C-alpha positions in Angstrom: 0.0 0.0 0.0 1.3 3.4 -0.9 2.0 5.8 2.0 -0.5 8.4 0.8 -3.3 5.9 0.7 -2.4 4.7 4.2 -2.5 8.2 5.5 -5.8 8.9 3.9 -7.4 5.7 5.3 -5.9 6.5 8.7 -7.4 10.0 8.7 -10.8 8.7 7.7 -10.7 6.0 10.5 -9.6 8.5 13.1 -12.3 11.0 12.1 -15.0 8.3 12.2 -13.8 7.2 15.7 -13.8 10.8 16.9 -17.4 11.4 15.5 -18.5 8.1 17.2 -17.1 9.2 20.6 -18.5 12.7 20.4 -22.0 11.4 19.4 -22.0 8.8 22.2 -21.0 11.4 24.8 -23.7 13.8 23.4 -26.4 11.1 23.7 -25.6 10.6 27.4 -25.2 14.2 28.3 -28.2 15.6 26.5 -31.3 16.2 28.6 -34.5 14.3 27.6 -36.3 17.5 26.6 -33.4 18.3 24.1 -34.2 15.4 21.8 -36.4 16.0 18.7 -39.5 14.1 20.0 -39.9 15.7 23.5 -42.8 13.6 24.6 -43.2 12.3 28.2 -42.9 8.7 27.1 -40.3 9.3 24.5 -37.5 6.7 24.2 -35.3 8.9 22.1 -32.2 8.4 24.3 -32.5 4.7 24.1 -33.2 4.8 20.3 -30.2 7.0 19.6 -27.9 5.1 21.9 -28.7 1.9 19.9 -28.2 3.8 16.6 -24.8 5.2 17.6 -23.5 2.0 19.2 -24.7 -0.6 16.7 -24.4 1.4 13.4 -21.1 3.0 14.4 -19.9 5.6 11.9 -23.0 5.7 9.8 -25.2 5.9 13.0 -23.0 8.7 14.4 -23.3 10.6 11.2 -27.1 10.1 11.2 -27.3 11.3 14.8 -25.2 14.3 14.0 -27.4 15.3 11.0 -30.7 14.6 12.8 -30.1 15.7 16.4 -26.8 17.5 17.1 -26.9 20.0 14.3 -30.6 21.0 14.3 -31.0 20.8 18.1 -27.8 22.1 19.7 -27.4 21.1 23.3 -27.8 23.8 25.9 -24.7 24.1 28.1 -24.7 25.8 31.4 
């Protein structure tokens, strides 16, 4: 394998792992009312935890595009 290809694959893998970690931390730190479906019996945290854990990089990207970006977490 050529060094440039190895570096490119390594950067993609590191970026995917970083996005996975950030998404997983966000799922656990986000309050229940900060998820898109804010109902009293909403299982959004459980659903997104399964998506991020079992679908890995694709699930993390899906979580980022559907929850993190449109519904930024309130810090403070």
